[in-house]
Backbone as JSON Lines, residues from 0, in Angstrom:
{"i":0,"aa":"M","n":[2.91,26.29,0.35],"ca":[1.91,24.81,0.76],"c":[2.33,24.97,1.65]}
{"i":1,"aa":"T","n":[1.25,23.56,2.53],"ca":[1.55,23.11,3.5],"c":[0.6,21.42,3.28]}
{"i":2,"aa":"I","n":[2.09,20.54,4.15],"ca":[2.01,19.03,3.69],"c":[1.44,18.73,5.02]}
{"i":3,"aa":"S","n":[0.2,17.19,5.34],"ca":[0.1,16.26,5.93],"c":[0.03,15.4,6.32]}
{"i":4,"aa":"I","n":[-0.05,14.4,6.95],"ca":[-0.28,12.84,6.91],"c":[-1.2,12.98,8.28]}
{"i":5,"aa":"R","n":[-1.97,12.03,7.61],"ca":[-2.65,11.64,8.87],"c":[-3.42,10.45,8.66]}
{"i":6,"aa":"S","n":[-3.83,9.07,10.02],"ca":[-4.11,8.05,9.75],"c":[-5.9,8.06,9.52]}
{"i":7,"aa":"A","n":[-6.2,7.56,8.25],"ca":[-7.06,7.13,8.01],"c":[-8.49,7.04,9.06]}
{"i":8,"aa":"T","n":[-10.06,7.39,9.01],"ca":[-10.82,6.75,9.46],"c":[-11.66,6.48,8.54]}
{"i":9,"aa":"P","n":[-13.19,5.05,9.62],"ca":[-13.84,4.62,8.57],"c":[-14.42,6.0,8.11]}
{"i":10,"aa":"D","n":[-14.67,6.99,8.58],"ca":[-15.4,8.66,7.77],"c":[-14.39,8.59,6.34]}
{"i":11,"aa":"D","n":[-13.25,8.4,5.93],"ca":[-12.34,8.46,5.07],"c":[-12.93,7.2,3.77]}
{"i":12,"aa":"L","n":[-13.3,6.46,4.01],"ca":[-13.68,4.92,2.95],"c":[-14.3,5.35,1.46]}
{"i":13,"aa":"P","n":[-15.41,6.19,1.93],"ca":[-15.18,7.11,0.27],"c":[-14.1,7.92,-0.31]}
{"i":14,"aa":"L","n":[-13.1,8.43,0.4],"ca":[-12.39,8.82,-0.04],"c":[-11.23,8.09,-0.35]}
{"i":15,"aa":"I","n":[-10.95,6.79,0.12],"ca":[-10.2,5.95,0.28],"c":[-10.33,5.03,-1.19]}
{"i":16,"aa":"A","n":[-12.02,4.32,-1.04],"ca":[-12.32,4.18,-1.88],"c":[-11.91,4.48,-3.7]}
{"i":17,"aa":"D","n":[-12.21,6.35,-3.42],"ca":[-11.69,6.71,-4.58],"c":[-10.18,6.29,-4.89]}
{"i":18,"aa":"L","n":[-9.54,6.99,-4.31],"ca":[-8.25,6.98,-4.37],"c":[-7.49,6.17,-5.11]}
{"i":19,"aa":"I","n":[-8.23,4.38,-4.59],"ca":[-7.99,3.48,-5.11],"c":[-7.9,3.21,-6.51]}
{"i":20,"aa":"R","n":[-9.15,3.82,-7.22],"ca":[-9.76,3.69,-7.54],"c":[-8.8,4.72,-9.46]}
{"i":21,"aa":"A","n":[-8.21,5.67,-8.58],"ca":[-7.76,6.67,-9.65],"c":[-6.64,6.34,-9.34]}
{"i":22,"aa":"L","n":[-5.63,4.89,-8.3],"ca":[-4.58,4.28,-8.72],"c":[-4.34,3.91,-9.58]}
{"i":23,"aa":"A","n":[-5.39,2.57,-10.37],"ca":[-5.72,1.56,-10.77],"c":[-5.75,2.08,-12.14]}
{"i":24,"aa":"E","n":[-6.15,3.7,-12.51],"ca":[-6.85,4.0,-13.46],"c":[-5.16,4.53,-14.34]}
{"i":25,"aa":"Y","n":[-4.02,4.97,-12.89],"ca":[-2.68,5.25,-13.51],"c":[-2.39,3.98,-13.84]}
{"i":26,"aa":"E","n":[-1.92,3.01,-13.43],"ca":[-2.14,1.93,-13.68],"c":[-2.05,1.1,-15.08]}
{"i":27,"aa":"K","n":[-3.21,1.74,-15.5],"ca":[-3.9,0.83,-16.1],"c":[-4.8,-0.71,-15.76]}
{"i":28,"aa":"L","n":[-5.12,-0.49,-14.75],"ca":[-5.47,-0.98,-14.21],"c":[-7.3,-1.81,-13.54]}
{"i":29,"aa":"A","n":[-7.37,-1.17,-14.61],"ca":[-9.15,-0.34,-13.78],"c":[-9.87,-1.47,-13.82]}
{"i":30,"aa":"H","n":[-9.74,-2.54,-14.6],"ca":[-10.62,-3.71,-14.81],"c":[-10.2,-4.42,-14.27]}
{"i":31,"aa":"E","n":[-9.11,-4.49,-13.54],"ca":[-8.86,-5.47,-12.18],"c":[-9.67,-4.57,-10.38]}
{"i":32,"aa":"V","n":[-10.19,-3.89,-10.98],"ca":[-10.71,-2.96,-9.11],"c":[-11.99,-4.26,-9.12]}
{"i":33,"aa":"R","n":[-12.26,-4.87,-8.37],"ca":[-13.29,-5.67,-7.97],"c":[-14.07,-5.63,-6.2]}
{"i":34,"aa":"F","n":[-13.38,-4.57,-5.93],"ca":[-13.28,-4.01,-4.15],"c":[-14.78,-4.56,-3.74]}
{"i":35,"aa":"D","n":[-16.03,-4.66,-3.64],"ca":[-16.85,-3.77,-2.76],"c":[-16.19,-2.99,-1.29]}
{"i":36,"aa":"D","n":[-17.13,-1.54,-1.6],"ca":[-16.82,-0.85,-0.12],"c":[-17.2,-1.1,0.78]}
{"i":37,"aa":"A","n":[-18.28,-1.58,1.46],"ca":[-18.71,-2.15,2.38],"c":[-17.98,-3.17,3.16]}
{"i":38,"aa":"V","n":[-17.59,-3.71,1.92],"ca":[-16.51,-5.3,2.5],"c":[-15.25,-4.63,3.23]}
{"i":39,"aa":"L","n":[-14.35,-3.78,2.55],"ca":[-13.64,-2.86,2.04],"c":[-13.0,-2.51,3.94]}
{"i":40,"aa":"G","n":[-14.21,-1.34,3.92],"ca":[-14.58,-0.57,5.44],"c":[-14.54,-1.97,6.73]}
{"i":41,"aa":"T","n":[-15.09,-2.75,6.32],"ca":[-14.85,-4.13,7.11],"c":[-13.43,-4.63,7.21]}
{"i":42,"aa":"K","n":[-12.73,-4.41,6.47],"ca":[-11.16,-5.27,6.48],"c":[-10.28,-4.28,7.02]}
{"i":43,"aa":"L","n":[-10.39,-2.57,6.61],"ca":[-9.59,-1.54,6.94],"c":[-9.71,-1.46,8.45]}
{"i":44,"aa":"F","n":[-11.16,-1.38,8.63],"ca":[-11.87,-0.52,9.82],"c":[-12.76,-1.34,10.72]}
{"i":45,"aa":"G","n":[-12.82,-2.81,10.87],"ca":[-14.04,-3.71,11.87],"c":[-13.19,-3.84,12.89]}
{"i":46,"aa":"D","n":[-13.64,-4.97,13.17],"ca":[-12.38,-5.63,14.68],"c":[-11.09,-6.66,14.41]}
{"i":47,"aa":"R","n":[-11.1,-6.28,13.34],"ca":[-9.91,-6.88,12.87],"c":[-9.65,-6.65,11.49]}
{"i":48,"aa":"P","n":[-8.79,-5.26,12.28],"ca":[-8.25,-4.95,10.7],"c":[-6.91,-5.47,10.23]}
{"i":49,"aa":"Y","n":[-6.64,-5.69,8.33],"ca":[-5.8,-5.83,8.1],"c":[-4.59,-5.65,7.5]}
{"i":50,"aa":"A","n":[-5.22,-4.42,6.91],"ca":[-4.25,-3.15,6.99],"c":[-4.66,-1.66,7.51]}
{"i":51,"aa":"E","n":[-3.92,-0.79,6.98],"ca":[-4.21,0.79,7.63],"c":[-3.95,1.5,6.35]}
{"i":52,"aa":"V","n":[-4.49,3.0,7.02],"ca":[-4.52,4.16,5.44],"c":[-3.89,5.2,5.91]}
{"i":53,"aa":"I","n":[-2.91,5.89,5.64],"ca":[-2.58,6.9,5.86],"c":[-3.19,8.16,4.5]}
{"i":54,"aa":"I","n":[-3.32,9.24,4.99],"ca":[-3.86,10.32,4.03],"c":[-2.93,11.2,4.55]}
{"i":55,"aa":"G","n":[-2.78,11.53,3.07],"ca":[-1.41,12.72,2.8],"c":[-2.89,14.01,1.61]}
{"i":56,"aa":"Q","n":[-2.28,15.18,2.53],"ca":[-3.05,16.71,2.07],"c":[-1.82,17.54,1.87]}
{"i":57,"aa":"V","n":[-2.44,18.36,1.15],"ca":[-1.66,19.88,0.46],"c":[-2.74,21.03,1.08]}
{"i":58,"aa":"D","n":[-2.77,21.49,1.6],"ca":[-2.96,22.5,1.46],"c":[-4.32,21.96,2.64]}
{"i":59,"aa":"G","n":[-4.03,21.14,2.96],"ca":[-6.07,20.4,3.78],"c":[-7.2,19.48,2.64]}
{"i":60,"aa":"T","n":[-6.4,19.36,1.63],"ca":[-7.0,18.79,0.5],"c":[-6.51,17.34,0.45]}
{"i":61,"aa":"A","n":[-7.08,15.79,0.44],"ca":[-6.71,14.86,0.88],"c":[-6.31,14.43,-1.39]}
{"i":62,"aa":"Q","n":[-4.82,14.56,-0.96],"ca":[-4.34,14.5,-2.37],"c":[-3.42,13.02,-2.71]}
{"i":63,"aa":"G","n":[-3.64,11.78,-1.89],"ca":[-2.7,10.77,-1.76],"c":[-3.81,10.16,-0.53]}
{"i":64,"aa":"F","n":[-2.66,8.97,-0.63],"ca":[-2.81,7.52,0.37],"c":[-1.67,6.83,0.72]}
{"i":65,"aa":"A","n":[-1.61,6.13,1.11],"ca":[-0.72,5.07,1.93],"c":[-1.6,3.84,2.09]}
{"i":66,"aa":"L","n":[-1.19,2.43,1.36],"ca":[-2.22,1.61,1.89],"c":[-1.38,0.11,2.51]}
{"i":67,"aa":"F","n":[-0.98,-0.1,3.98],"ca":[0.27,-0.99,4.52],"c":[0.26,-1.71,5.82]}
{"i":68,"aa":"F","n":[0.63,-2.94,5.3],"ca":[-0.03,-3.77,6.65],"c":[1.54,-4.11,7.2]}
{"i":69,"aa":"H","n":[1.19,-4.98,8.32],"ca":[2.73,-5.64,8.93],"c":[2.55,-6.94,8.07]}
{"i":70,"aa":"N","n":[4.21,-7.82,7.68],"ca":[4.59,-8.68,7.35],"c":[5.46,-9.29,8.4]}
{"i":71,"aa":"F","n":[6.5,-10.32,8.28],"ca":[7.47,-10.63,8.94],"c":[8.33,-11.07,8.41]}
{"i":72,"aa":"S","n":[9.74,-10.43,9.1],"ca":[10.89,-10.95,8.64],"c":[11.59,-12.96,9.62]}
{"i":73,"aa":"T","n":[11.48,-13.42,9.11],"ca":[11.93,-14.85,9.82],"c":[13.63,-14.75,10.39]}
{"i":74,"aa":"F","n":[14.16,-14.09,8.79],"ca":[15.64,-14.36,8.95],"c":[15.77,-12.91,10.28]}
{"i":75,"aa":"E","n":[15.34,-12.26,10.23],"ca":[15.41,-10.48,11.15],"c":[14.84,-11.34,12.67]}
{"i":76,"aa":"G","n":[13.84,-11.88,12.61],"ca":[12.8,-12.33,13.7],"c":[12.18,-11.15,14.2]}
{"i":77,"aa":"R","n":[11.71,-9.97,13.17],"ca":[10.88,-8.61,13.35],"c":[10.27,-8.29,12.54]}
{"i":78,"aa":"P","n":[8.77,-7.95,13.14],"ca":[8.24,-7.75,11.31],"c":[8.9,-6.2,10.61]}
{"i":79,"aa":"G","n":[8.23,-6.23,9.78],"ca":[8.22,-4.99,8.88],"c":[7.11,-4.56,8.56]}
{"i":80,"aa":"I","n":[6.6,-3.76,7.39],"ca":[5.81,-2.99,6.91],"c":[5.9,-3.26,5.45]}
{"i":81,"aa":"Y","n":[5.08,-3.76,5.13],"ca":[4.65,-3.56,4.03],"c":[3.3,-2.56,2.9]}
{"i":82,"aa":"L","n":[4.46,-2.31,2.3],"ca":[3.59,-0.52,1.96],"c":[2.81,-1.23,0.17]}
{"i":83,"aa":"E","n":[1.41,-1.98,0.26],"ca":[0.69,-2.19,-0.72],"c":[0.49,-1.4,-1.99]}
{"i":84,"aa":"D","n":[-0.01,0.06,-1.73],"ca":[0.12,1.19,-2.41],"c":[0.11,2.13,-2.36]}
{"i":85,"aa":"L","n":[0.67,2.76,-3.05],"ca":[0.79,4.22,-3.27],"c":[0.54,5.47,-3.85]}
{"i":86,"aa":"F","n":[-0.41,6.13,-3.29],"ca":[-0.92,6.9,-4.69],"c":[-1.08,8.72,-4.12]}
{"i":87,"aa":"V","n":[-0.58,9.32,-5.3],"ca":[-0.46,10.54,-4.75],"c":[-1.36,11.71,-6.54]}
{"i":88,"aa":"R","n":[-2.24,12.02,-6.28],"ca":[-2.86,12.62,-7.49],"c":[-2.05,13.17,-8.5]}
{"i":89,"aa":"P","n":[-2.38,13.36,-9.55],"ca":[-1.34,14.47,-10.7],"c":[-1.24,15.65,-10.14]}
{"i":90,"aa":"E","n":[-2.35,16.29,-10.09],"ca":[-2.05,17.69,-9.48],"c":[-1.69,18.0,-8.74]}
{"i":91,"aa":"A","n":[-0.82,17.09,-7.79],"ca":[-0.09,17.39,-6.4],"c":[1.22,16.45,-6.86]}
{"i":92,"aa":"R","n":[1.98,16.15,-7.7],"ca":[2.7,15.11,-7.82],"c":[4.01,16.42,-7.72]}
{"i":93,"aa":"G","n":[5.17,16.28,-7.11],"ca":[6.25,17.17,-7.43],"c":[6.29,18.21,-5.71]}
{"i":94,"aa":"S","n":[5.14,17.82,-5.33],"ca":[4.58,18.59,-3.98],"c":[5.19,18.3,-3.05]}
{"i":95,"aa":"G","n":[6.15,17.21,-3.02],"ca":[6.56,16.62,-1.84],"c":[5.72,15.34,-0.93]}
{"i":96,"aa":"L","n":[4.68,15.26,-1.97],"ca":[3.31,14.42,-0.36],"c":[4.26,13.2,-0.55]}
{"i":97,"aa":"G","n":[4.85,12.09,-2.16],"ca":[4.87,10.93,-1.84],"c":[6.28,10.9,-1.0]}
{"i":98,"aa":"K","n":[7.09,11.94,-0.83],"ca":[8.0,11.2,0.4],"c":[7.34,11.76,1.68]}
{"i":99,"aa":"A","n":[6.78,12.44,1.45],"ca":[5.86,12.77,3.09],"c":[5.51,11.06,3.29]}
{"i":100,"aa":"L","n":[4.52,10.89,3.1],"ca":[3.99,9.48,3.11],"c":[4.6,8.8,3.1]}
{"i":101,"aa":"L","n":[6.15,8.11,2.0],"ca":[6.89,7.14,2.85],"c":[7.72,7.26,4.01]}
{"i":102,"aa":"A","n":[7.85,8.49,3.89],"ca":[8.97,9.17,5.15],"c":[7.46,8.53,6.77]}
{"i":103,"aa":"R","n":[6.4,8.91,6.8],"ca":[5.57,8.59,7.53],"c":[6.2,7.81,7.79]}
{"i":104,"aa":"L","n":[5.64,6.69,6.75],"ca":[5.85,5.17,7.45],"c":[6.69,4.51,7.63]}
{"i":105,"aa":"A","n":[8.38,5.67,7.7],"ca":[9.72,4.85,7.88],"c":[9.5,5.44,9.48]}
{"i":106,"aa":"A","n":[8.9,6.54,9.36],"ca":[8.35,6.36,11.03],"c":[8.44,5.74,12.02]}
{"i":107,"aa":"L","n":[7.06,5.08,11.53],"ca":[6.71,3.96,11.57],"c":[6.9,2.85,11.56]}
{"i":108,"aa":"A","n":[7.73,2.57,11.51],"ca":[8.42,1.3,10.9],"c":[9.61,1.86,11.98]}
{"i":109,"aa":"V","n":[10.12,2.72,12.28],"ca":[10.92,2.74,13.37],"c":[10.4,2.31,14.97]}
{"i":110,"aa":"E","n":[9.52,3.19,14.7],"ca":[8.52,3.19,15.99],"c":[8.18,1.67,16.19]}
{"i":111,"aa":"R","n":[7.73,1.03,15.74],"ca":[7.06,-0.18,15.55],"c":[8.28,-1.81,15.92]}
{"i":112,"aa":"D","n":[9.74,-0.94,15.89],"ca":[10.64,-1.71,16.02],"c":[10.59,-2.77,14.34]}
{"i":113,"aa":"C","n":[9.92,-2.68,13.53],"ca":[10.21,-3.37,12.31],"c":[12.47,-3.35,11.74]}
{"i":114,"aa":"A","n":[12.05,-4.16,11.05],"ca":[13.16,-4.54,10.36],"c":[13.22,-4.11,8.82]}
{"i":115,"aa":"R","n":[12.75,-3.43,8.51],"ca":[12.23,-2.75,6.8],"c":[10.9,-2.87,6.14]}
{"i":116,"aa":"L","n":[10.86,-1.57,5.95],"ca":[9.55,-1.3,4.55],"c":[9.66,-1.94,3.16]}
{"i":117,"aa":"E","n":[9.44,-2.61,3.11],"ca":[8.95,-2.36,1.3],"c":[7.52,-2.97,1.07]}
{"i":118,"aa":"W","n":[7.87,-2.75,-0.54],"ca":[6.91,-2.64,-1.31],"c":[7.37,-3.19,-2.7]}
{"i":119,"aa":"S","n":[6.45,-3.08,-3.89],"ca":[7.23,-3.55,-5.26],"c":[5.83,-2.57,-6.45]}
{"i":120,"aa":"V","n":[6.91,-1.79,-6.97],"ca":[6.99,-1.19,-8.32],"c":[6.67,-1.88,-9.52]}
{"i":121,"aa":"L","n":[5.92,-1.38,-10.18],"ca":[5.45,-2.06,-11.85],"c":[7.13,-1.62,-12.5]}
{"i":122,"aa":"D","n":[7.58,-2.88,-13.36],"ca":[8.82,-2.66,-13.38],"c":[8.49,-1.27,-14.71]}
{"i":123,"aa":"W","n":[7.94,-0.72,-15.72],"ca":[7.65,0.04,-16.75],"c":[7.52,1.4,-15.62]}
{"i":124,"aa":"N","n":[6.99,1.27,-13.86],"ca":[6.94,2.72,-13.96],"c":[8.04,3.55,-13.43]}
{"i":125,"aa":"E","n":[8.73,4.13,-14.68],"ca":[10.3,4.6,-14.18],"c":[10.2,5.95,-14.04]}
{"i":126,"aa":"P","n":[9.34,6.83,-13.37],"ca":[9.32,7.81,-12.28],"c":[9.2,7.27,-11.17]}
{"i":127,"aa":"A","n":[8.68,6.37,-10.94],"ca":[8.1,5.7,-9.65],"c":[10.0,5.53,-9.17]}
{"i":128,"aa":"I","n":[10.57,4.11,-9.96],"ca":[11.21,4.22,-9.68],"c":[12.58,5.13,-9.44]}
{"i":129,"aa":"G","n":[12.5,5.68,-10.39],"ca":[13.55,7.17,-9.89],"c":[13.24,7.12,-8.74]}
{"i":130,"aa":"F","n":[12.27,7.74,-8.62],"ca":[12.01,8.22,-7.11],"c":[12.44,7.58,-5.91]}
{"i":131,"aa":"Y","n":[11.78,6.62,-5.81],"ca":[12.37,5.8,-4.6],"c":[13.69,4.92,-4.49]}
{"i":132,"aa":"K","n":[15.05,5.58,-5.38],"ca":[15.97,4.85,-5.91],"c":[16.6,6.32,-5.3]}
{"i":133,"aa":"K","n":[16.29,7.44,-5.28],"ca":[16.43,8.62,-4.2],"c":[15.98,8.85,-3.28]}
{"i":134,"aa":"L","n":[15.43,7.76,-2.71],"ca":[15.12,8.15,-1.17],"c":[15.55,6.67,-0.62]}
{"i":135,"aa":"G","n":[16.73,6.17,-1.45],"ca":[17.45,5.17,-0.47],"c":[17.04,3.66,-0.61]}
{"i":136,"aa":"A","n":[15.93,3.37,-1.75],"ca":[15.27,2.09,-1.59],"c":[16.33,1.63,-2.91]}
{"i":137,"aa":"R","n":[16.17,0.24,-2.84],"ca":[16.81,-0.15,-3.65],"c":[15.76,-1.91,-4.54]}
{"i":138,"aa":"L","n":[15.79,-2.52,-5.63],"ca":[16.15,-2.6,-6.18],"c":[15.9,-4.65,-5.56]}
{"i":139,"aa":"M","n":[15.19,-5.01,-5.56],"ca":[15.38,-6.1,-5.3],"c":[15.22,-7.66,-6.45]}
{"i":140,"aa":"D","n":[16.89,-7.16,-7.02],"ca":[16.52,-8.29,-9.11],"c":[16.27,-9.7,-8.35]}
{"i":141,"aa":"E","n":[16.88,-9.86,-7.57],"ca":[16.78,-11.24,-7.41],"c":[15.82,-12.31,-7.28]}
{"i":142,"aa":"W","n":[14.25,-11.57,-6.98],"ca":[12.98,-11.75,-6.12],"c":[12.36,-12.01,-7.09]}
{"i":143,"aa":"T","n":[11.63,-13.11,-7.5],"ca":[10.25,-13.06,-8.31],"c":[9.0,-12.68,-7.43]}
{"i":144,"aa":"V","n":[7.95,-11.94,-7.83],"ca":[6.77,-12.09,-7.48],"c":[5.66,-13.1,-7.33]}
{"i":145,"aa":"M","n":[5.09,-14.13,-6.57],"ca":[4.62,-15.52,-7.11],"c":[3.11,-15.02,-6.51]}
{"i":146,"aa":"R","n":[1.93,-14.84,-6.5],"ca":[0.88,-14.91,-7.15],"c":[0.21,-16.16,-7.3]}
{"i":147,"aa":"V","n":[-0.74,-16.63,-5.63],"ca":[-2.0,-17.58,-6.5],"c":[-3.91,-16.84,-6.11]}
{"i":148,"aa":"D","n":[-4.1,-17.1,-7.04],"ca":[-5.7,-16.2,-6.69],"c":[-6.34,-16.73,-7.38]}
{"i":149,"aa":"G","n":[-7.87,-16.32,-7.91],"ca":[-8.99,-16.59,-8.51],"c":[-9.26,-18.79,-8.08]}
{"i":150,"aa":"A","n":[-9.26,-18.85,-9.49],"ca":[-9.47,-20.41,-8.89],"c":[-8.96,-21.02,-9.04]}
{"i":151,"aa":"A","n":[-7.19,-20.39,-8.95],"ca":[-6.2,-21.4,-8.56],"c":[-5.82,-21.3,-7.13]}
{"i":152,"aa":"L","n":[-6.63,-20.34,-6.26],"ca":[-6.07,-19.98,-5.42],"c":[-7.37,-21.62,-3.92]}
{"i":153,"aa":"E","n":[-8.78,-20.78,-4.63],"ca":[-9.82,-21.69,-4.66],"c":[-9.33,-23.64,-4.59]}
{"i":154,"aa":"R","n":[-8.94,-23.92,-5.82],"ca":[-8.18,-25.33,-6.16],"c":[-7.22,-25.92,-5.01]}
{"i":155,"aa":"L","n":[-6.14,-25.31,-4.59],"ca":[-5.4,-25.01,-3.89],"c":[-5.51,-24.77,-2.63]}
{"i":156,"aa":"G","n":[-6.87,-24.57,-2.1],"ca":[-7.43,-24.51,-0.59],"c":[-7.96,-25.43,-0.48]}
{"i":157,"aa":"A","n":[-8.79,-25.9,-1.29],"ca":[-9.17,-27.32,-1.42],"c":[-8.3,-28.53,-1.33]}
{"i":158,"aa":"E","n":[-7.05,-28.69,-1.6],"ca":[-6.01,-29.53,-0.71],"c":[-5.88,-29.35,0.72]}
{"i":159,"aa":"A","n":[-6.41,-28.52,0.85],"ca":[-5.66,-28.79,2.23],"c":[-7.04,-30.03,2.77]}
{"i":160,"aa":"G","n":[-7.94,-29.85,2.72],"ca":[-8.88,-31.14,3.43],"c":[-8.62,-32.14,3.25]}
{"i":161,"aa":"K","n":[-8.12,-32.19,1.53],"ca":[-7.32,-33.61,1.29],"c":[-6.83,-34.57,2.17]}
{"i":162,"aa":"S","n":[-5.66,-33.46,2.58],"ca":[-3.85,-33.78,3.01],"c":[-4.97,-34.15,5.13]}
{"i":163,"aa":"A","n":[-5.03,-33.73,5.18],"ca":[-5.45,-33.69,6.16],"c":[-6.09,-34.83,7.48]}
């Protein structure tokens, strides 16, 4: 069995969209998937890419992906890599592909002088949590993820014009 990791190209957009949908199914969040393929392509591969994708292959067949972007640590004064999504198709789990994807992201973080590599994991996903801990990741129990989206985001954004 041969595992390889490569950077995604615009030609991979249908594959990336398929993998995102497969991830959403696995996480029981398919109802949350609302992206438009063309817009996703522009955001990943346009003039100002907002994220990057690496594709994981087993014996030449794409079996997983990682979508990530840079964040910044004010305390470290250096960038970090935030892993938005990592997914390996069920038939390739246990092959070492997930570890290879994370190892490639860690190598990129080191190459790019990043202070850290971080991500979120659903608290019910015990297999993933155990896998991540074996790789040396630690839970950040003292932090709670916050989010503003949808109508609340629109309302909050409208406040910017009122205070100017």
